[in-house]
C-alpha positions in Angstrom: -34.3 -28.3 -24.5 -36.5 -30.2 -22.1 -37.9 -28.7 -18.9 -35.3 -30.5 -16.7 -32.4 -29.1 -18.9 -33.9 -25.6 -18.7 -34.3 -25.8 -14.9 -30.7 -27.1 -14.5 -29.4 -24.3 -16.8 -31.3 -21.6 -14.7 -30.1 -23.2 -11.4 -26.5 -23.2 -12.7 -26.8 -19.5 -13.7 -28.3 -18.6 -10.3 -25.6 -20.5 -8.5 -22.9 -18.8 -10.5 -24.4 -15.4 -9.9 -24.8 -16.1 -6.1 -21.2 -17.2 -5.9 -20.0 -14.0 -7.6 -22.1 -11.9 -5.3 -20.8 -13.6 -2.2 -17.2 -13.3 -3.4 -17.8 -9.6 -4.0 -19.1 -9.2 -0.4 -16.0 -10.7 1.1 -14.5 -8.2 3.5 -11.1 -6.7 2.9 -8.5 -7.2 5.6 -8.2 -4.6 8.3 -5.2 -3.7 10.5 -7.1 -5.4 13.4 -6.7 -8.7 11.6 -3.0 -8.5 12.4 -3.2 -7.2 16.0 -1.7 -10.4 17.5 1.1 -10.6 15.0 4.7 -10.1 16.1 7.0 -8.3 16.1 4.9 -5.2 16.8 5.5 -2.4 14.3 6.5 0.8 16.0 6.9 3.4 13.2 9.0 5.7 15.4 11.5 2.9 16.0 11.6 1.4 12.5 11.5 4.7 10.6 14.4 6.2 12.6 17.8 6.4 11.1 18.9 5.0 7.7 17.0 2.5 5.6 17.3 1.1 2.1 14.4 -0.2 0.0 14.2 -2.1 -3.3 10.9 -2.0 -5.2 9.0 -2.4 -8.4 5.8 -1.3 -10.0 3.7 -3.9 -11.9 0.8 -2.9 -14.2 -2.6 -4.5 -13.9 -1.5 -7.5 -16.0 1.4 -8.2 -13.6 4.2 -7.0 -15.9 7.1 -5.2 -14.2 7.0 -1.7 -15.6 9.6 0.0 -13.4 12.2 -0.9 -10.8 13.7 1.4 -8.2 15.7 1.8 -5.0 15.0 4.2 -2.2 17.5 5.6 0.3 15.6 6.8 3.4 16.4 8.8 6.5 13.9 9.0 9.3 14.0 11.3 12.4 11.5 12.1 15.2 10.7 14.8 17.7 8.0 13.6 20.0 5.0 12.6 17.9 6.3 14.3 14.8 8.5 12.5 12.3 10.2 13.2 9.0 10.9 10.5 6.5 13.1 11.7 3.6 12.9 9.3 0.6 15.3 9.5 -2.3 14.2 7.3 -5.3 16.5 6.1 -8.1 14.7 4.4 -10.9 16.2 1.8 -13.3 16.0 4.3 -16.1 18.3 6.7 -14.2 15.6 9.2 -13.1 15.5 10.4 -9.5 12.8 11.6 -7.3 12.4 12.8 -3.7 9.5 12.7 -1.3 9.6 14.0 2.2 6.9 12.7 4.5 5.8 14.6 7.6 4.3 11.9 9.9 2.2 12.4 13.0 1.4 9.8 15.7 -2.3 10.5 16.4 -2.4 7.8 19.2 -4.1 4.4 19.4 -2.2 3.2 16.3 -3.6 6.0 14.1 -1.1 7.9 11.9 -1.4 10.8 9.5 1.1 11.9 6.9 1.7 14.7 4.4 4.1 15.1 1.5 4.4 17.5 -1.4 2.8 15.1 -3.9 0.2 13.7 -1.6 -3.3 15.2 -2.1 -4.7 16.1 1.3 -3.7 13.9 4.2 -2.6 10.2 4.2 -4.3 8.2 6.9 -2.9 5.1 8.5 -3.8 2.5 11.1 -1.3 0.2 12.7 -1.9 -3.0 14.7 0.5 -5.8 15.5 3.1 -6.1 12.7 1.0 -4.2 10.1 0.2 -0.7 8.9 -2.4 0.3 6.4 -1.9 3.7 4.7 -4.6 5.2 2.4 -3.8 8.3 0.4 -4.0 10.0 -3.0 -0.8 10.7 -4.8 -0.3 13.2 -7.7 1.5 11.0 -10.2 3.1 12.5 -13.3 2.9 10.3 -16.4 3.9 11.3 -19.9 3.6 15.0 -19.2 0.2 14.8 -17.4 -0.5 14.5 -13.7 -3.0 12.0 -12.4 -4.5 11.7 -8.9 -4.1 8.0 -8.0 -5.4 6.3 -4.8 -3.1 4.1 -2.9 -4.1 1.3 -0.5 -0.7 0.6 1.1 0.1 -2.2 3.5 3.4 -2.6 5.4 4.3 -5.7 7.3 7.3 -5.8 9.8 9.1 -9.1 9.4 11.8 -8.6 12.0 13.7 -5.6 13.4 15.5 -5.0 10.1 13.1 -6.1 7.3 9.7 -4.7 6.4 7.6 -5.7 3.3 5.3 -3.3 1.6 2.5 -3.9 -1.0 0.4 -1.1 -2.4 -2.5 -1.3 -4.8 -2.9 1.8 -7.0 -6.3 2.6 -8.4 -8.3 5.4 -10.1 -12.1 5.6 -10.1 -12.1 2.3 -8.3 -10.2 0.5 -11.1 -6.9 -1.3 -10.2 -4.0 0.2 -12.2 -1.2 -1.9 -10.7 0.9 -2.6 -7.6 4.0 -1.3 -5.9 6.0 -3.9 -4.0 8.9 -2.9 -1.7 11.3 -4.6 0.6 12.8 -2.3 3.3 16.0 -2.9 5.1 16.9 -1.0 8.2 20.7 -0.3 8.4 
């Protein structure tokens, strides 16, 4: 290889590495990015009464691994809310999760449930809510603590879309996608 070819090869390698570094530094979205979006998501209004959701779990390759429906009932007393979720999976298994939600003010939310490790923390702005929490997830007789980065987007007064990325030790395991419908 002549000197020019070597220099071009080194330049291409540096350019490729620089592009990868810059892509890795791109900032993740924040709830503030959605502050101007309408309609404004008010959890106390949307998660009050009866709702139905349809969802699926995809593994890291994008393959649908599990489908489910969720019947939900929400109720509120002041800043405290209860969201009772009853899951029915495509394989016939059922599951229940009862969230205890607290409006902390300024768009901040906390939540607790029996299978949530510690406290879920959320931030709402505009039509979006970002939840972050750790879930104890039973798989094949073992229980794994899995992190969720959960985004909800209010589309109109009846429909909300939800996308959650599941990870463990920083590695993406898959995604949960839900479509909520308020009755």
